[in-house]
C-alpha positions as CSV (number, residue, x, y, z in Angstrom):
1,M,-24.9,12.1,-8.4
2,S,-21.1,12.0,-7.7
3,A,-18.6,9.6,-8.3
4,S,-17.5,7.6,-5.2
5,T,-14.0,7.2,-4.1
6,A,-13.7,3.4,-5.6
7,Q,-15.4,4.7,-8.8
8,L,-12.8,7.7,-9.0
9,L,-9.8,5.7,-8.3
10,F,-10.8,2.7,-10.4
11,R,-10.9,5.3,-13.5
12,A,-7.6,6.7,-12.5
13,L,-6.0,3.2,-12.4
14,P,-5.3,1.8,-16.0
15,G,-2.1,2.3,-17.2
16,A,2.0,2.1,-16.0
17,W,3.1,2.7,-12.8
18,M,6.2,2.7,-11.1
19,L,6.3,0.3,-7.9
20,H,8.2,0.0,-4.7
21,R,7.7,-2.2,-2.1
22,E,9.1,-2.7,1.3
23,I,9.2,-5.9,2.8
24,D,9.5,-7.1,6.6
25,D,9.2,-10.9,7.1
26,A,10.0,-12.3,10.3
27,R,11.0,-15.7,9.0
28,F,13.4,-14.6,5.7
29,G,14.0,-10.8,6.9
30,A,14.1,-7.4,5.5
31,G,13.3,-6.8,1.6
32,T,12.2,-4.8,-1.0
33,F,10.8,-5.1,-4.6
34,A,11.3,-2.5,-7.2
35,G,9.7,-2.6,-10.7
36,R,6.7,-1.7,-12.8
37,A,3.0,-2.3,-12.8
38,T,0.6,-1.9,-15.3
39,F,-3.6,-2.1,-15.4
40,T,-4.9,-3.3,-18.5
41,T,-8.4,-2.7,-19.4
42,H,-10.5,-6.1,-20.1
43,A,-13.6,-6.3,-22.5
44,D,-15.6,-7.2,-19.1
45,G,-14.7,-3.7,-17.8
46,A,-12.2,-5.0,-14.9
47,L,-8.7,-4.3,-15.1
48,R,-5.8,-6.8,-15.2
49,Y,-2.9,-5.9,-12.7
50,D,0.6,-7.1,-14.0
51,E,3.7,-6.3,-11.8
52,H,7.3,-7.2,-12.7
53,G,10.8,-6.5,-11.2
54,E,13.4,-7.4,-9.2
55,L,12.8,-9.0,-5.6
56,Q,15.3,-8.8,-2.7
57,L,14.7,-10.9,0.2
58,G,17.2,-11.8,3.1
59,A,20.0,-13.0,0.6
60,W,18.3,-13.8,-2.6
61,R,17.7,-11.6,-5.1
62,G,16.2,-12.0,-8.7
63,P,12.9,-11.5,-11.0
64,A,9.5,-11.6,-9.7
65,W,6.2,-11.0,-11.0
66,R,2.3,-11.0,-10.0
67,R,-1.0,-10.7,-11.6
68,W,-4.4,-9.8,-9.7
69,I,-7.6,-8.6,-11.4
70,Y,-9.1,-5.3,-10.0
71,A,-13.3,-5.0,-10.6
72,L,-15.5,-2.2,-9.7
73,E,-18.5,-3.6,-8.1
74,G,-20.8,-1.1,-6.8
75,D,-19.1,1.4,-4.4
76,A,-16.3,-1.2,-3.9
77,L,-13.0,-1.9,-5.4
78,V,-12.1,-5.7,-5.5
79,I,-9.3,-7.5,-6.1
80,R,-9.5,-10.9,-7.4
81,Y,-7.3,-14.0,-8.1
82,P,-6.8,-14.3,-11.9
83,G,-8.1,-17.8,-13.3
84,T,-10.8,-18.5,-10.4
85,N,-12.0,-14.9,-10.3
86,A,-12.7,-15.4,-6.6
87,A,-12.3,-12.6,-4.2
88,L,-9.1,-11.7,-2.4
89,H,-10.1,-7.9,-0.9
90,T,-13.2,-6.2,-1.3
91,F,-12.3,-2.4,-0.6
92,R,-14.9,0.1,0.5
93,F,-13.9,3.8,1.0
94,S,-14.9,5.7,3.7
95,P,-14.6,9.3,4.7
96,E,-13.4,9.0,8.1
97,L,-10.4,6.7,6.5
98,E,-9.4,9.8,4.3
99,R,-9.5,8.3,0.7
100,G,-8.6,5.1,2.4
101,A,-10.2,1.7,2.9
102,R,-9.3,-1.8,4.8
103,H,-10.1,-5.4,4.5
104,T,-9.1,-8.4,6.3
105,H,-8.9,-12.1,4.6
106,F,-8.2,-15.3,6.0
107,C,-6.2,-17.7,4.3
108,G,-6.5,-20.8,6.3
109,A,-5.5,-19.9,9.9
110,D,-3.5,-17.0,8.6
111,R,-5.0,-13.7,8.6
112,Y,-4.7,-10.9,6.2
113,D,-5.2,-7.2,7.1
114,A,-4.9,-4.9,4.0
115,S,-5.2,-1.0,3.3
116,L,-5.7,0.7,0.9
117,K,-5.0,4.4,0.3
118,H,-5.3,7.0,-2.8
119,E,-3.1,10.0,-2.0
120,P,-4.1,13.4,-3.1
121,D,-1.1,13.6,-5.6
122,G,-2.5,10.1,-7.1
123,A,-0.3,7.8,-5.7
124,L,-1.6,4.5,-4.3
125,A,-0.3,2.9,-1.0
126,L,-1.2,-0.6,-0.3
127,S,0.0,-2.2,2.8
128,Y,-0.4,-5.6,4.4
129,V,-0.1,-7.1,7.9
130,V,-0.1,-10.9,7.9
131,N,0.0,-13.3,10.8
132,G,-0.8,-16.9,11.5
133,P,0.8,-20.0,11.7
134,A,2.6,-20.3,8.2
135,K,2.9,-16.5,7.9
136,N,4.2,-13.3,9.7
137,Y,5.3,-10.2,7.9
138,R,4.5,-6.9,6.8
139,L,4.1,-5.5,3.2
140,N,4.3,-1.7,2.3
141,T,3.6,-1.3,-1.6
142,F,3.6,2.5,-3.0
143,L,2.6,3.0,-6.9
144,T,3.6,6.1,-8.7
145,R,2.4,7.1,-12.0
146,V,5.4,6.7,-14.4
């Protein structure tokens, strides 16, 4: 039996990555985030994702960081909140999305439409479109191997 796209991607994640994020926020303006991301394997088989870098959003500039848990669950790649382990996104890959997957998450009345694509060169592209009464922004994150 051959490995699924989610399995192949999960196996390729551990290690260090360069990160670039483009931000378009209706309230705060355009921005970027540049830094590094690492995926570290835990004893339970999940991966801890940490990113550190510099955020520029509108006139503000400074250090920023983020942490998530990535888990392989069957044929899905699941991104979870650290601490609570609640699921944020469940990505199921399909051939018609060409190595990509989509998922929608609701946080109150705000809607997060996410897409994840594993590029043929090994890079990752994670995009968000977030709309609702409290939020209105787009994020495009690109991860390339160090």
